[in-house]
N, C-alpha and C positions, 0 to 999 in steps of 0.2 A: 304122540307123534317124535323119533328123533331128531329131525333135521334145523336150525335153526333158522329161517330168513328175515331177511332184513330190508327196511324200505329203501327201494336205492343201490343196490346190492347188486346191479342190474350192470353197474358206470364198473368198467377195467381198468384200475391205479398200472398204468406201466410199472418199471419198474423203473427205480431212479439213474439219471445217468451217472452220478457216480456208478454207483452197484454196478449195474451196466461192467463201465468201462472197467472197473476190477477181475468185472470175471472174467474179463474178455484176458483178462491182461495177466489173470490166475491159469489159463486153460487152452490148452492151444490147441484145437479142434480142426483133426487134419483129418478125419476122417472123408470118406467120402458115402451121398446117400443111394443108399439099394442095399446095405450091407447082409448081413445071414446072421448081427447082431453081436460080434465083434471078430469072428472068426475071422474074417480078413480084411475085413477095416483096419486103417493103419492110425496105430501107437496113438495112445491123447497123452498127454505129457503133463507137469505137475502137478497141482492141484484135481488137474482134470481126471489124470489116470482111474483114480477110483471108477472111472465109468467108464470105464475101456467094456465091460458086461454089455453094455447097450448102442458102442459106438454100433457107424454105417448105414447111418439114416440121416445126413444131413442133408435140410435141407426141405424135410418134409413136415408137415402138417399134422395134430390128435386131436380132436373135436372133443370136448368136454361140457359136459351137460349135467349140472343141478339145483339142487332150490337153498343152494350157499350164495344169500346175498355180503355187499360190505355192512362194515368193514371185518367179516371173517372171510371170505374170500380170498381179502389184502394181503392175508398172513396163509392163505393156502394157493398164490401162485409165488407169493420173493419162497415157500417153502422147497420147489421144486427151481424155481429160479440160474441154481448153478447146475442142473442135469439138464437143463434147454440148451443156454447160457453154451456147453459140453460136448455135447450130445449136436448139438448143432437140431435136434428134435423142438419145433415150434407147439406146444399146448396150448390149443386155443379154444376160452376158457368163456362158455356163459352159467350165467346164472336166472335162474327166475322163480319171480315166487305161483306160482302157473305150474311150477313142475311138473308136480305129481299129474298131473289132469295132462298136461300136454307130453307128458315122455310118453305114453301107451298114443298118442294119440299124434306123432312125427314115426315110433315104430308103426303104426300099421301108416299110415302113409308113404314107406318106405327112405323118409329124411332123420331117419334114427342115426344121433351122436356114436361115435368109433367108443370113447368109453361115458359111461352115466355114474354118478354117485346119488345110492338106494337106500336112501334114509327107513323103508318098510320092507323083513321077509314076505309080507305079502304080498306087494308088492313085486318083489324082484321076480316071488312066483307068479305073479298075469305075466309077468316080461317075457320069463320061461319059457307057457304056457303060448306064445307066439310061434316060436321056434326061430327067434330071432339072434335070442343070450347067445355070445358063442365061450363056449370051454373053455375055459385060461390053462393057458399053457403052463410045462410043466416044470417049468423053473419058480410060477407063483404059485403051484402046490404044495413043491417045497420048504418054499417058505412058509406054510402055512402053520411049522413044526413052532413056529413061536410063538400059535397061543393054542389058546384054550379047549377041546376040543366042542364047545361046546357056542362058539363063535362060532368054531366054523361050520357047524351046522346049523347053524343061523343064514352061515352064505352055499348053504344049500337047498335046493331044494328033490326033494325024493329023496336023498337020499343018493344026488349028484354033484360033488360042488361045483358056480359058478362060478360068486364071487369076494372078491377077499376082501377078507372088516380091513379097515380106513381107521377111524373110530370111537371110544365110549364115551357115554357120558351118565354123567348121575345127573337121577331129574329130583332124588329125593328131598328135596335142601327147600332152606326159604329162608329169602336174605333177608335182611332187613341192620339199622344202623348203629351200634357199637357204640356211638359216640353220642343217640336217640336216648338212648337206654341203659348211660351210665344214667345221662344227665335228669332222668325222668326214674331210675330208679327199678328198670323191669331187668332180669334177672332170663336168663335164655331157657324157654320148658327145656324139660325133661320128659314130656310123660306130655301123650295127647290130652291129660283133665288138667294139664298144666297150663296148656295152650292157648282151651279154654277159658279159662278162668282169667288170661292174661288177654286177652283180645277181647272179657268180659273188662274187664278193668278199664283196659283202654278206652274205649265205646264208651263209657258209663264218669269219667275224666274233662271228658267237656270236651271244650276246643279243639282244634284247627283235624287233631291227629288221628284218624282214625285209623283200623286196626287194619285195615285190609286195604290191599287191592290190587287187579287183575286185571288182567289181557286175551281176550282171545283170537285175534283178527291179526287172519293173518293172506288175505288175497285170497285163490281160489282154495288157498289150506284149512279157512279159520275155522276154527270148533277145538282143534288139535289139542291145546294146552287146556282144554277142561273135561280135553278126553285120561290125561293127567291126573287131575286131580281124582278123579275118577275110581283110575289103576290106586293110584297110591291108597284115597280107601279101603278097597276092595281086599289089596294084598295086606294089607298093614289091621286090617281084623281076621284078613279071614286066611291067611295062610299060603305056600304056596300051592299045595292043592284044588283047593277053589280053582286060584287063579287060573289055577294049567286046565281047567276043570271046566272053566266060565270060555277062556281061548276058540277052545275046539269048541266050545256051543253045546256043550253037554251041559251045560248051569246059562242057563238064557237069562238074557238082557233083562226081560220081566219078570222072574223068580224074586220067591221073597229075600234072597240073598243081597241080587246086586241091586232090585231095588230098597232094600233098606238100607244099603251105599248109597245112593242115590241123596238122599234121605238124611246122609251125614252131608253128605257134599254141598244137599242147598243150608239147610242148618249152619255150614263154614260160607262158604262164597258167594248165600243168595239171601243170605240175614241182608234189610235194611242198614239194620247200626251200626254193621261193620264196614262194607263195604258199600260206593267201589271210591279211597279216597281220590283227591286229585280231579276225577273226573267226570262227578253224575248220580245217580243210584244202580237199582243191581242192571238195570239196560244197559246199561253202560259198557259193560263189560265185554258182547259182543262184536262192538264196532272199534274199542279202544285197542291198539295195534299189542301185541303178548313183549317188543321191547321197544314203545311207551307205557309198558305200565310199569318198572318200577319205578321212574320218575319223579314219582310226588316221597319216596325215599329222603330223597335230596333235599327235601325245603320240610320237613319235619311233616306231614300233609295223609304219610300213608308208615305205617310204626311196619309192615309186615310183606312181600310176593313170595308164594310158591312160586318157582321156576328151576328150568336146571345148572346146570354149572355152565355151560353154555353161557348162560343168561351173561358172564363174567365182564365177553363184546360190546354190551349192551351198554357200559357205563362210560358215559361223557369223559375226555380224556383230563389228566388230570386229577379224577376222581383218584380215592386212597383204597385200598379192598385191604383188611390183617381181622386181626380181632379186635384194634383199636382202629381201627379205621375211619372213614365216611359209610360205606361198607362192608357186611358180609354173611357169612351164610349157615350154620345151623343145621341141622340132621332132621329131614318131619320125620315127628314121634310115630309109634304104631296106636289106630286106634284102641286095639284092642293088646297090651301089654305081653299077654303071653305067647304073642309073633314076636320072634327074635329078632330084632334091625332087621324091621325091610328096608330093601337095596332096590327100587327100580332102577334101570337101567336102557339108555338106546346106543345106537351105535348107528356103521355107514359103512355097504359093499362098494365093493365096486367091479362094473356088471361093462364086459364087452359083446360088442355089436359085429366087429370086428377082426378081425385074426392079423390084417396088412402087421407086417415086421415092425412098424414101427409104435404102430398099437400095444401091442404086443411088449416090447420095448418100457413103453411105458408102463401099461401093464405091471407087470417083474421090476420096476422098480418100486413103484409104487405098495409092493407089498412085504416090501421090505423093512426093519428095525434103524436103518438106515436113514430110510428116507423119514418114518417117523420120527426119527429125533430131529431131523431138519425142522419138522412140524413146531417140535416143540419147544426146541429154542425161540424161535419162529408168532411163538400162538399159542400167549397167556389165554389158557380157560381152557384148548386144547386136550386133551387126553390121550393114551392109545393104551388098548389092555395086548397090545403086543409086549407081548413078554420079554424080550431081545433088547428093550429101550433100555435105556440107561437109568435113571430113577434120579439121581440125580441129578438130572437134566429140570424138576420140575419142580422150579425158583418159586415157584406164583401157588398162595395160601391156598386155593379155591384145590389147586388142583392138587394140591398135595391130601387134604379133606377128600378129592373124591378120589380120587385114587388109593387112596385108604380102606374107605367103605368098599368102593368096585370088589378093591385083591381080598378083603372082609373072611374069611371061611366059616366063621360062625353067622353071615349073615345070612337072610332070607332072603335070593336074590331071584328077583323074576326083571325079563327082556321086556322093554315099552310090549300091552296089551294088543292095543289096534295093531301095532307097525305086526304083525304076529298072526292077526286074521286078515279073513281073503277081503281084501286090497277095495271092495263094493262094499265091507264095514268099518273095515278101520277104518279106513282114509274117504273116506264114501259120506252112506245112513252114520254112521254117527259122528264123525264134523256136525253134517247137518243138523242133526238134532237136537244134541250137545248144544248149538247154538243158536235153535229154535226156545231151550229151551229157558236160556238166558233173554235172548230178543225179546221172545215175545209171553212166556208166563207159560210156558205151553205146561203143562204134567204131567210129572212120574210113571203113570202109566203112560199116556203115550207118547214121552218120547220114545221111553225100553219100547212098545211093540214096536215104534214106525224102523229102530232099528234089527231087530229081530227079524222083521221082515223081506228084512233087503241080502240075510242069509244066504248064501248060494244052498240049491234043491241037491 
């Protein structure tokens, strides 16, 4: 799964009063409600003039629903604060740990949000099949020339474009403490064999530090981090072609290649001598939230955590992040050295369930490189694949590391597999089965068979 969900993100933080006053002073919002996107709207002046194309809808509300919770949702709301203040369009945001299960329920029940940030192309396809997703306005379509064609494909269903890309994230990272590594004399591993040797060395050293910590708890999305571990191993073992065949079910979960990959994951993340540092035994991985999983690194109880770039937002305030900091990350090596620089990525896509003018105005703005740049400025750990974003805006070392990997032409890049699989599998049966694999010690054969059985006929 691509989208981080954080306990407590349901709480919406208001824009600080000082910021609100500053925006109000900077922007003269004299547009009248009901305008047609700037044609007949009164002119915006000062810093607000740049939003003229979205004017004419003052006093309107647009609802937005996603799985993004605080603290990440805080920066999301800051990224459109000026736009909202200048245009008078209030974006009413709601984040939920139950987004993936509740969005289809809301849509089926006639209670769809105006806009939804969807992290799985498979879920997008499910929503499009419902007939409720509205095609984007022409301005949004035109803005997509700032993205590489493959990203537009991920936002399309059966060749028709529905949802503009918003974010991109780097999945193939391992978080660690540079300070702890230096003190112990450990080096960042460059190969999978080095990674395994380092893990064994840490385990044999004794003491309270274990090589790995992990957590796959995430509300109704529990299990998604385990899909990432499997995807990393499949891509890093067999390369892109097998990975693609797996997504289309030409290669089955119960087939030799995937069960072998699951055995590799078990040797790594179900090794009782290696996990689950700071929390307990292997089974606690299923009950530990992914947000909490990395905290033992800060107390040197855990050496490493495999998690995406967006985990940057989970470290406590004041944590030094960088090559010489409290925490940093390195690229997860390929299991098979013949696979060139495997990179698994994810992303989010903005889909509309309404074509009201104010909804389209928000949709248009959030598809621009200008909005993406504003999000980068206020959100360390957030990366866009929008090619119009000024690269100098990335000041965070993790963002720079992620952007380099995501744009590396030599990389074997693939989108998150579970997000591309049918929703009943990728965000359903696979989450459930992999959770049982960790929580109950269910066999690889039964786990794989249960996932295969859920594949739509």
